[in-house]
C-alpha positions as CSV (number, residue, x, y, z in Angstrom):
1,M,-1.4,43.4,45.3
2,D,-2.1,45.9,47.8
3,H,-0.8,49.5,47.1
4,G,-2.4,51.3,50.2
5,C,-4.2,53.4,48.0
6,R,-8.2,53.4,47.2
7,R,-8.5,55.9,44.3
8,F,-11.3,54.1,43.1
9,D,-13.6,53.0,46.1
10,G,-17.1,52.8,45.0
11,R,-16.3,53.1,41.1
12,V,-16.5,51.0,38.1
13,A,-13.8,51.0,35.9
14,L,-14.0,49.0,32.5
15,V,-10.6,47.6,30.8
16,L,-11.2,46.7,27.2
17,G,-8.6,43.8,26.1
18,G,-8.3,42.7,29.7
19,G,-7.2,39.4,28.8
20,S,-3.7,37.9,27.9
21,D,-2.6,35.3,26.0
22,G,1.1,34.1,25.0
23,P,3.8,33.0,27.2
24,A,3.8,34.0,31.0
25,A,7.2,35.6,31.9
26,D,9.2,33.6,34.2
27,G,7.9,33.5,37.9
28,D,4.3,34.2,36.7
29,D,1.9,31.3,37.1
30,I,-0.4,33.1,34.1
31,A,0.5,35.3,31.6
32,I,0.3,38.8,32.7
33,G,-0.1,41.5,29.4
34,N,-0.9,45.2,29.8
35,G,-4.2,45.2,29.8
36,R,-4.5,42.2,33.0
37,A,-1.8,44.2,34.8
38,I,-4.2,47.3,34.4
39,A,-7.2,45.1,35.3
40,L,-5.4,44.3,39.0
41,R,-4.2,47.2,39.7
42,L,-7.8,49.0,39.5
43,A,-9.4,46.6,41.2
44,S,-7.0,46.9,43.8
45,E,-7.1,50.3,44.4
46,G,-11.3,49.7,45.1
47,A,-12.7,49.6,41.6
48,H,-15.5,47.2,40.2
49,V,-13.3,46.3,37.4
50,V,-15.2,45.2,34.3
51,V,-12.9,43.0,31.9
52,A,-13.8,43.4,28.2
53,D,-12.2,40.5,26.2
54,R,-13.0,38.8,22.9
55,D,-12.3,35.4,24.8
56,L,-14.7,35.6,27.8
57,A,-12.1,32.5,29.0
58,S,-9.6,34.8,29.1
59,A,-11.1,37.9,30.4
60,Q,-12.8,35.5,33.4
61,A,-9.1,34.2,34.2
62,T,-8.0,38.0,34.6
63,V,-11.4,38.3,37.0
64,D,-9.9,35.3,39.3
65,A,-6.8,36.9,39.7
66,C,-8.1,40.1,41.1
67,E,-7.8,41.1,44.3
68,G,-11.2,42.6,44.7
69,E,-14.6,43.2,42.7
70,A,-14.6,42.3,38.7
71,S,-16.8,40.9,36.5
72,A,-16.1,39.4,32.6
73,V,-17.7,40.7,29.5
74,E,-17.5,39.3,25.9
75,L,-16.6,41.7,23.5
76,D,-14.9,41.9,20.1
77,L,-14.0,45.3,19.1
78,A,-13.9,44.2,15.6
79,D,-17.5,43.9,16.0
80,P,-19.5,47.2,16.2
81,E,-22.8,45.1,17.0
82,S,-20.8,43.4,20.0
83,C,-19.3,47.1,20.7
84,R,-22.6,48.2,21.4
85,T,-24.3,45.4,23.0
86,A,-21.5,44.5,25.3
87,A,-21.7,48.8,26.5
88,E,-25.7,48.2,26.5
89,R,-24.7,45.6,29.3
90,I,-22.6,46.6,31.1
91,L,-24.5,50.2,32.0
92,A,-27.6,47.6,32.7
93,D,-25.6,45.8,35.2
94,R,-23.4,48.4,36.8
95,G,-25.5,51.8,36.2
96,A,-22.3,53.7,35.3
97,V,-19.1,53.3,34.1
98,D,-16.2,56.0,35.5
99,A,-12.9,55.3,33.9
100,V,-12.5,53.2,30.7
101,V,-8.6,52.2,29.6
102,A,-9.0,51.1,25.9
103,N,-6.3,48.5,25.5
104,A,-6.7,46.3,23.3
105,A,-4.6,45.6,19.8
106,I,-3.4,43.9,17.3
107,S,0.1,44.1,15.7
108,G,0.6,44.1,12.1
109,H,3.8,42.4,10.4
110,D,4.3,44.2,6.9
111,G,5.7,47.0,5.5
112,L,3.5,49.2,2.9
113,R,4.7,47.1,-0.3
114,T,3.1,44.1,1.1
115,Q,0.4,45.5,3.4
116,T,-2.7,43.3,2.9
117,I,-6.4,45.4,2.6
118,E,-7.4,42.6,4.8
119,E,-4.8,43.0,7.8
120,W,-5.0,47.0,7.8
121,D,-9.0,46.8,8.1
122,L,-8.8,44.1,10.4
123,S,-6.1,46.6,12.8
124,T,-8.2,49.7,11.9
125,S,-11.3,47.7,13.7
126,V,-9.9,47.0,16.8
127,N,-7.1,49.4,17.4
128,V,-9.2,52.6,16.7
129,T,-13.2,51.8,15.3
130,G,-14.0,49.5,18.5
131,H,-12.5,51.6,21.0
132,W,-14.4,54.8,19.9
133,L,-17.7,53.0,19.3
134,V,-17.9,52.1,23.3
135,V,-17.0,55.6,24.0
136,Q,-19.1,56.4,21.6
137,A,-22.0,54.0,24.0
138,L,-20.9,55.1,27.2
139,L,-20.3,59.0,26.6
140,P,-24.4,59.8,27.0
141,S,-24.5,58.5,30.6
142,M,-20.7,60.0,31.6
143,L,-21.7,63.3,30.3
144,E,-25.3,63.2,32.4
145,R,-22.8,62.6,35.5
146,S,-20.7,65.2,34.4
147,S,-17.9,62.8,35.3
148,G,-15.9,60.4,33.5
149,S,-12.2,59.2,32.3
150,F,-10.5,57.5,29.0
151,V,-7.5,56.2,29.2
152,F,-5.7,55.0,26.1
153,V,-2.9,52.6,25.8
154,G,-0.9,53.6,22.7
155,S,2.7,52.9,22.0
156,T,5.6,54.6,20.5
157,A,4.8,53.5,16.9
158,S,2.6,56.2,17.2
159,V,5.0,59.1,16.7
160,R,8.4,56.6,16.2
161,S,8.5,54.0,13.2
162,S,10.5,50.6,12.7
163,G,9.5,50.2,9.3
164,R,8.0,47.2,10.3
165,S,4.5,47.7,10.7
166,L,2.2,50.0,8.7
167,S,-0.8,49.2,9.8
168,Y,0.3,49.3,13.5
169,E,1.7,52.1,13.1
170,A,-1.1,54.5,11.5
171,T,-3.9,52.9,13.8
172,K,-1.7,53.7,16.8
173,A,-1.7,57.2,15.7
174,A,-5.5,57.3,15.0
175,Q,-5.8,55.8,18.7
176,L,-3.9,59.4,19.8
177,A,-5.8,61.7,17.6
178,V,-9.2,60.0,19.2
179,M,-8.0,60.7,22.2
180,R,-7.3,64.4,21.8
181,H,-11.1,64.7,20.1
182,I,-13.0,63.7,23.1
183,A,-10.4,65.8,25.4
184,V,-11.2,68.5,23.6
185,R,-14.8,68.2,22.5
186,Y,-16.0,66.9,25.8
187,A,-13.9,68.4,28.6
188,R,-16.3,71.3,29.7
189,G,-18.8,68.2,30.2
190,G,-16.3,66.7,32.9
191,I,-14.7,64.5,30.6
192,R,-10.9,63.6,30.9
193,S,-9.3,61.7,28.0
194,N,-5.5,60.8,27.8
195,A,-3.1,58.2,26.8
196,V,0.1,55.9,28.2
197,V,2.5,56.1,25.2
198,L,4.4,52.6,25.9
199,G,7.9,51.8,24.9
200,V,8.8,48.2,24.5
201,I,6.9,46.3,27.7
202,D,8.2,42.7,28.3
203,S,4.5,41.5,27.5
204,P,2.9,38.4,26.5
205,M,2.2,40.3,23.0
206,V,6.1,41.0,22.7
207,R,7.2,37.9,23.3
208,R,5.1,35.8,21.4
209,E,5.8,38.8,18.1
210,F,9.3,38.8,18.8
211,T,10.2,35.7,21.0
212,A,10.9,35.1,24.4
213,D,14.3,33.9,23.6
214,P,17.2,35.2,26.1
215,A,19.0,36.9,23.6
216,A,15.9,38.8,21.4
217,A,15.3,40.0,25.3
218,R,18.6,41.2,26.1
219,A,18.4,42.6,22.4
220,R,14.9,44.3,23.5
221,D,16.4,45.4,26.9
222,S,19.9,47.0,25.1
223,V,17.1,49.4,23.3
224,C,16.5,51.4,26.8
225,P,18.9,54.2,28.0
226,M,17.6,51.9,31.5
227,R,18.8,49.2,29.9
228,R,15.8,46.9,31.0
229,Q,12.1,46.3,29.2
230,G,9.2,48.4,30.8
231,T,7.1,45.4,32.8
232,P,2.7,45.4,32.8
233,H,2.7,46.1,36.0
234,E,4.6,49.6,35.4
235,A,2.6,50.2,32.0
236,A,-0.5,49.7,34.6
237,A,0.4,51.9,37.2
238,A,0.4,54.7,34.8
239,A,-2.4,54.3,33.1
240,A,-4.3,54.2,36.9
241,F,-2.7,57.5,37.5
242,L,-4.4,59.4,34.7
243,A,-7.6,57.4,35.3
244,S,-7.6,58.7,39.1
245,D,-8.7,62.1,40.4
246,D,-5.1,62.5,41.0
247,A,-4.3,63.4,37.0
248,S,-7.9,65.8,37.3
249,Y,-6.1,68.7,35.8
250,V,-4.7,66.2,33.3
251,N,-6.8,66.5,30.0
252,G,-5.3,65.6,26.0
253,H,-2.1,64.1,27.3
254,S,0.6,61.4,26.1
255,L,2.3,60.2,29.1
256,I,4.6,58.6,27.3
257,V,6.2,55.5,29.8
258,D,9.5,54.2,27.7
259,G,11.8,54.2,30.0
260,G,13.7,56.8,28.0
261,V,13.7,55.8,24.8
262,M,12.2,58.9,23.3
263,A,14.6,61.2,25.1
264,A,17.7,59.7,23.8
265,W,20.2,61.3,21.5
266,P,21.6,59.3,19.1
267,S,18.7,57.2,19.1
268,P,19.0,53.6,18.9
269,P,18.8,53.1,15.8
270,P,16.1,51.2,14.3
271,V,15.8,48.0,12.0
272,I,14.3,49.4,9.3
273,P,14.3,47.3,6.2
274,T,16.6,48.1,3.2
275,P,14.9,49.7,-0.2
276,E,15.2,46.3,-1.9
277,S,13.1,44.5,0.5
278,P,9.6,44.4,1.0
């Protein structure tokens, strides 16, 4: 995966949620989710990539697939102590972190009337709280060097609702608020913070949540004006841009990567449950 670009030579990049599970796409030897694709992309451009995942074996599988330097670390975003301990270990091992890609997320399943507190709390912990705890732990060392970049992997669910998952939509919206806060408060300290806001990506999580059935895949393709889903590698290209010096004057921005769905009018109608359904 040589892109002929070495934007991250000599730099350390941390990818949260850099493992992957779920069905692999046709032709792929391993499942390539957004986090794994981002790790592969950054490593191919010269970064030492620290792949963090709650499943250490999955993180190591990403490391093994990288063309370049990489290491794996176990980090459970739902556990505040794990977030702090892993961040301290990464700093001790690598000395500094230049870029952080906050990719990990879980998708909820319930609308408002059936939303459980347990699912809400877990979604909040993984999709929001764990990410800012890692940022909080790494930020001081970045401010000391007056340099650092954060990229949050968001979703169009943060600004549009399908009526499917309250916890996912709410936490993805909160994630963008965290991104903007960092961008505004710490810009003078040399810190940038941005987000890639993804539409429907043909990722293992999407295939797991919405099935890999060919008919279901064609239905997902039809939502986009380009008449196809995006790929994790396309998501990775956008994330790598925002993390790099090519985006040195891009701060507090949400880069929409959805193939034109949000630009379309009339928009494809969402599948909204009837008022009588849960």
